[in-house]
N, C-alpha and C positions, 0 to 999 in steps of 0.2 A: 761309385760314389754314393754317398748317402743322398736321398731324394731332396734334402734341403739344399744341396749344392749342385744343382743340375748343370750338366755340361753346357747347356744352352746359355748359362749365365757366365761362363768362363770365357776368356778371350786369350789371344795368342799374340806374340810379337815377332816382327820380322822386317827385314829390308825389302822394299818392293823393287823388283827389277822390271825392265821393259819386256813385254811379252809380244809374241807375234801379232801383227795387226790383222784383225778379222774383218773390220769394217771401218769406214771413214765417214765423217759427217762434216757439217759446216762449223763444228766447234774446233777448239784449239789443239786438242789431243786426239790420238787414234782411239777408237772404241775397241775394247778387248772383251773377248768372250769369257775370259777367266783371269785370275790373278794368283800369283804364288808368292810366298814369302822369300824364296830363294830361287834364282834361275827361272825356269819355265815350268808350268804345270805338266804333269805326266801325260794327261790326255790332250790330244791336239784338237783343233777347231772342228774336226769332222767326227769326233767320237760320238758313238751312239748309246753307250751305257758304261757304267763302271764295271771293272773286271770281276768284282766279287758278287755279281748277281747272276741269276739263272733266268734267261728270257723265256724259257719254256715252263717255268714254275706254274702250277695251278694257282688260280686266283679266287679261291673260295675257302670255306672253312673258317674256323676261329682259333685264336690263341688266347687261352685263359691263364692269367698270371695272378700271383698272390701279392698283396700289398699289406703293410703293417700299420696298425693304429686306426686312424679314421681320417676324414677330410671334411672341410667346410668351405672350400674355395676352389674356383676354377681359374684364378689368375695367379700364375707362378711368378709374376714380376713385382709383387708388392710384399711388404713386411708382414702384414696382418694375415692371420688365418693359416690353415694347413692345406696346401694345394693337393688336389687329387693327382695321383700318378697318371702319366700319359697325356697331360694337357699340351705337350709339345706337338702332338699330332694335329692340333687344331690350326696352327699358324705356320704359314710359309715365311721364310726369311728372304732378304733381298738376293742373297746368293747361297749356294749349297756347298758345304765342305765335303770333300771325299775322305773316306776312312783309310785309304791306303797311301796317303801322303801326309807329311808332317803338318802342312797347312797350305792347302790350295783350295780356292773357291771358284765355283762355276755358276753360270747364269741360272737364276730361278725367277723370282719376281722381277729382278733387274736382268734384262736380257744382255745388257752391256755395261761395262764399267769404264770410266774415263779418269785417269790420274796423270797429273803433270810430273815432269822429272823432279821438281823440287818438293813434291808431295805436300804442297800447302793446301790442297783441297781435293775433293773427290766428287764426281758427278755420276749419278746412276740413271740409266735409260731403261725405263720399265717396259716389260713385255706388254704389248697392247692387248694380249689375250688374258692378262691376269684378272682373276675374278674372285670375289668372296663366294662362299658356299650358297648364298641366296641368288647368285647370278649377277649381282651388282659389280660394277667396274671397280678395280683397285687402282687408285690414282696416287700421284705424287703428294696430293694433299693428305691422304691417309698416312703416308710415310712421315710427313712433317708432323702430323698430329701425334703419331706414335712416339717419335723422338721427343717432342715437347712434354708429353704426359709422363714418359719415363724419367725425364730430367726433373720434373716437378714432383712426381709421386711414386716413382719406381724404387726398387731396392737400392741401397747405397752403392753397391759395387758397380751398378750400371752408371750411376751419376759420376763415379770416379773414372770410369772408362771414357765417358763422353765429354768430360768437363773442358777439354781443350778445343771443342767445336765452338767457334765464335759466331757463325752465321749460317742460317739455313734458308735456302732460296728455292721456291717452287717456280721453275722456269717455264713449265708447261704442264699439261695434264699428265705427261709421262716422263718428265725430266725433273730431277731434284739435285741440287748442289749443296754440299757441306764445305764450308771454309774453316780452316784451322788457325789456331793461335800462331803457330810457326811450323816449320818443316822438320822438327826434331823428333816428333813422335812417329816412329816408323811404321807402326801397326794400325794407326787410327782408321785408315781407309778400310782395312780388312775387318776391324771391329764393327764399323758401321755396316759393312756388307752382311754381317750376321744379325742385323736388326730384324726382329719379327715385325709383321705389319698388322695393325689393328684397324678396324673400320671406324672412322671418325663419326659417321652417322649412327652406328650402333651404340656408341658410347655417349651420345648426346643425352643430357639430363641424368647421367649416372655418375656415381662417385667411384673413380678408378681405384682409389686407395682403400676402398671398403671390401672386406672379404664377403663374397657372395656366391650363391649357387645358381645365379642367373646364367644361362648358357650363352657364352660370347659368340659373336659371329666371326668366323675365321676364314682363311683361304687355303688351309692345308688339306691333306689327303683324307682326313677323317672328320666326322662330326659326332657329337654326342647323341647316341640313339636313345638311351635312357640311363637313369641312375637311381640308386637308393641311397639317400644322403648318409654319408659316413660308412656305407657298407659295400657298395659296388658301383662300378661305372662301366658302361658298354659303349665303346667307340665303334661306329660303323663306317666303312670306307665309302667315300663319296664317289660313286661311279661317274659322276659328271665333273669330277675334279679337273680343273682347267689345265693343270700341268702334268697330267698322268703320262703324256707321251714325250715329255722333254727328256733329253739324254740323262740328266741327273736322277730321274725317277723311274726309268724303264727297268723292270725286273724287281722293283721294290713295292712295298705295301701290298703284299700278296694275300694277307688274311682279310677276309670279308669283315670280320669283327675282331677287335682286341678288347678283352674284358679283364678288368682288375677287380678281384674280390678281396675284401679287407678282413684281416684276422688280428685279434688282440694279442696273440701269442705265437712265437715262431714255431714252437713244437706242434701247435694245432695246424699251422700252415703246412708243415712238413707232412703231417698225416693226411691232409687234404691232397697233397701232391701224390702220395703213394696210393691213395684211393682213386686217383684219376680225375679229381675235381680241379686240379691245376695241371697245365700242360708242360710248363717250363719252369725250371728253378735254377738260380745261381746260388751256390752254397758258399757261405763265409765262416762256417764253424767246422774246424778241422776234425774234431772228434766225431761229429755227425758224418762228415765225408768219409772218415775211416771206418766207422762202424755201423752207420745207419742205413746206408744204401745196399741193403742185402735182402734176400728173399726171392720168391718165385718170379716176381715181376722183373727183377733185374737179371736173373739167370736165364730167363726165357727170351730176353731181348725186347720185352714190351717197353721197358724203360732203358734208355741209353745214358750212360754215364761217361763224361769226357773231361779231360784236362786239356785246355786249349792255350798254347803259349801265345804271348803277345809282347809287344815292344813299347808299352806305355810306361812313362814315368809313374812311379808308385806314390808320389807325394809323401805325406807324413801322417800316419796313424799314431795317435799318442794320447797319453793323459795330459791334458792341457790345463795350465794354471790360469786363474783369474788374477792378472797382475795388478788389478785395481785394489786388491786387498793387501793390507799392510803385511800380513804374515808371509806373502809371497814376493815381496819387493826385493829382498836380499837374495842374490843369485846363489849364495852358499846354502840357503834353505832349500831352494829348488834342486840344487845338485845333491844335497843330502837325501832328499826324498827319492830322487832317482836311483841312488845307490841301493835302496831297499826293495826295488822291484827286481825280482830274480827271474830274468827272462829265460836263462838256460834251463832252470828247473821247470818253468812253465811250458816251454817248448817241448821238452822231453816228456813231461808227465801228462800234460793236458792236450798238446797239439800233435803228438805222434811225430815230432821232429819236422813238421811240414813247413815251418816258416824261417825266414831270415830276419835278423834284427835290423830295423831301419836305422841307418846312421847318416841319412841325408834327407833333406826336404825334396830331393829330386832323385830318389833311389831308382835304379834300373835305367839310368840314362847317362849320357855324356855330360850332363849339366851338374852332376854331383861333385862337390869338392873332394879332393883327395890329397894325401901327402901334406906338405907344408906349402904355403903360397910362394910362387916363383914367377919370374918373368912379368908379363903384363898384369897378372892378378896381383902380384906383390906391389907393382907400381900403383895399382888402383887403391890398394889398402894402406899404403904407407902414409898418405896424408892424414889418416885417422888413427895413427899408431898410438897417440897419447890417450885416445878414448876407448881403446880395445885392450883385452887381456894380453899381457906380454906373451903368454903361452901360445896364443893363436899364431904367432910368427915363428915359433921355434919347435912346436910339438904337433904331432899328428892328432887330430881329434879322434878319440876312441871312447867307446862305452865300456864301462867296467864289466868284466865277465866273472861269473861264479863257476864253481865246479859242477853245478847242476844237481847237487845232492840235498838241496834244501837248507843248507847251513850257510848263513851269511854273517858270521861273527866279525870277519874282517871289515865287511861293508858297514856293519853297525858301528864299529869303532870309528871308522872314517866319518860316518854321518854325524855321530855325536860331536866329533871335533869341529866339523863344519858348522853345526848348529851353535856350538859354543862361541865360535867366531862371530856368529850373527846375533849373539846376545841371549841365547837360550841356555837353560841349565837343567840338567837331569837331577831331579830331587824327589826322593820318596817314590820312585817309580814313575814320575810324570815329567814330561818335558815342558818347562815353564818359562814364560817371558819375564821381564823385569817387574811386571805387576803381579806375578804369581798366577797368571792365566795359562792353562794348559794348551799346547798346540793341538788343534783338532781339525779334521778334514772331513768334507762330505764329497763322496764320489757320486756324481749325477749320471745316471744311465737310463736308457729306455728299453734295452734288450736284457731280459733276465738272465740270458746265458752268460753275460759278463760277470755275474756274481761269483761264479766259480774261479774266475781269473783274479778278481780283486780280493777275495777272502784270504788267500795266502799272503798277498801283499799287505793286507791289514795286520796280519799276525806279526810280520816283520816290523811294521811300524809300532805296534803295541809293545814290542820287546824293548824299545828305547823310549817308551813313555808317550807316544803320540796316539791320541784318540782318533777314531775314524768311524764313519758309518757309510752305508750304501743307500742312496735314495733312488728307487726305481719308480719312474713316472711314465705315463703314456706319451706317445709321440707329440701330441698337441702341447702338453705341459712342458715337454723337453724343449720344443721350439720356442715357446714363450719365455721360458727361463733363460735360454741362451740369448734371445733377442733383448732381454732386459738385464742381462749380465748378473743374473741371480744364481750364482754357482761358485763353488770352490774349484773343483776339478771336473772336467767332462772328458768324454772319449768321442773322438770323431776323426775322420780322415780329412786332412787339408789336401785336396786334389791339386795336381799340377799338370801342365801341358808340356809338349815338346818345345814350345816357343813362349816362354813366360814374358809378360809385358805389363800392360796397364792393370791387369787384375791383381798384381802384386801390391799396388797402391792400396786397394781396399783390404787386402790381407794383412798388411804390416804397417801401412802409413799412419803417422801420428794423427792426422786430421780426421781419420775414421775410427779412432780408438773408442770414442764414446757416442757413436751414432747407432741408434737401435737398428738391428738387422744387419750390421756390418759383418764382413768376413773377418775383421780384426776383433774376433770375440775375446781374445785374451787381454786386449787393451794395451798393446805394445805402443810405446811412445819413445822413439829413439832416433836422434838426428843422424847417426851413422847409417842406420837401416834406411831412413828416408832418402839419404843421398845415394845409397847403392841401388835402391829401387829405381830412382831416376836414371841411373846409369844403365840399368836393364832396359828401361823404356826407350831410352835414346840411343841404344846400340846401333851403330852404323852398318854392321854386317854380322854374319853368323859367328865368326870368331870373337868379335867384341861382345856379342850376346852371351856366348858360353863363358867368357872371362868374367863378365859382370855377374852372371848368375852364380858361378862358383864362389865369387867373393861374397855375395849376399848369403848364399847357403852356409858358408863357413862362419860368418858373423852370427847368423841366427843360431847355429849349433852351439857356439861357444857361450851364448847367453843363457843356455839351459832354460829355455822358455817352456819346455814340456818334458815329459818322460817318454822317449821313443818306444813304440811297441814293435810291430812286425809287418812284413809284407810277403807276398808271393807273386811270381811273375807269370801267372797263368790264370785263366778263368776256369773255375770248377763248376760245370753245368751238368744238369740232368734233364732229360725231356722224354716224353712219351713218343713211341716210335712213329706215330702218325705225323709228328712234327719233324720236318727235314730242313737241312741247311745246305748252302752251296758248298761244293768241295773245297773251293778256295775262299778263305776268309781274309779280310784286310788285316794289315799289321797292327792297326790301332783301334780295333773295336770288334765286337761280336756282330755288328750290323744285323741285329735281330729283324729289322724291317726288310731284309732280303731273304728271310726264311719263308717256309710255306707249309701248308697242310696237305699231305699227300693223298688222302682218301677222298678227294673231291674232284669234280669236273674242272677242266681247265678254263672254262668260260662261264 
């Protein structure tokens, strides 16, 4: 995922089931060492480490990675500024998610979790050993401060996720309780368990909402050793880290230092990797993957190149429309523009056939809509029949396919017809509205490599009188323009999880359509989508969640909110041979924090 959409800010939904009792207290519910969205967690109460770590891995050396653009902020939880890569290393969360389960959480800052059967509240019992990196105690008051400051000044998606919390009570130095509006939000306890914890004392007298390079006090495995503003940042492992011996952390955080060096251009970053200035690289350009990873360093084995399969939903990478603009309000216009993107030619000619076309917001998962709605999904959609396209109920959603030869005359004719229906007229080689103004588009991108993909698309647009240009900006400008809705069309991946839930509200909810920094960047406001999002959030079990998600997926697809691009169900990675990984990797991540540097002493 793009660094703007960090996984730490996404949440998941699920039904909470009773787990084995690990401890009891004088409270009303059993204390649990872990919680899962379905059934029981994979690891029992006596587990010592996750299966995808190497307990004998050396714990020294460094991992140097490349980052793009620049940074001016160490706070990833606010709208302002461009956050440095890696700041997640600084903060522990209440509980830790495992990467080989769809969604299970185990004790970290919170040693135990307490949830009643009706799920109307959650209580966290903090580990008495929890400490910030300066040695000061981490208390329930810090958790309360964190929640309150995120609700007041945090990014909109967090406010969306937490909004049904009605009361926060610090019951003791180590116990905090969150009460909910009702018991219909099945994931809220798990969302709160992913809360990072900030030091209330450290933030006294400071403006949380202001982008700053003041180093925050955290409780996580790393601290910031040094940084060069906008150019590099060096995280050093805290060898006094309070939680280093907990089961969720054993075998992890093996690098003594994790360093991010910033580059203005992807091609320069790639050359730095080949020169040995960068240790690890995840490749997202198919041409480079097919042709660039060649030479002595690769044939000699100094650099290892791998494709690692995974089971993650691929979300939706797309050309996204700004629905706030009049020219994009008619779905016929959006559909017409989509017809002129020749994926088949692009994949064959530019991508070496590496990709699949994305035809779902939940590609590569059981959550993706397919066929025509039937059974429970049809029953869920029927009340909205008058507000939805009739075709949604009778036709399979499909994307137009070309022959891949670069000729799109059929698609051009179809596009002209659709645009005519929307009130546009092709006259003297220009597509004009009723006021004689030409339809024009600006593609906003921050990666220059996308220019080669957009240029053929622009030629197809030009052939039916649509003007367009490509605006390449740096990452900082890109973020600011998205946050302020200053765009026509942008490219980004809307990431998804195996258990969609409250985050869907900030992605598609009408109430977040015009909130700066929202995930609903396109400005969607639709009552049917709002209703289906609530069905996802309130799903009583996994089957209901799948049904509601498929219905939401189907409705979003038929609205032609974007032009789908592509996905691949594997990680394409390359790394220098001194960097090693566990033989077994989790199903849902690379778990880079379980890798290590082999040429160093083990202690």
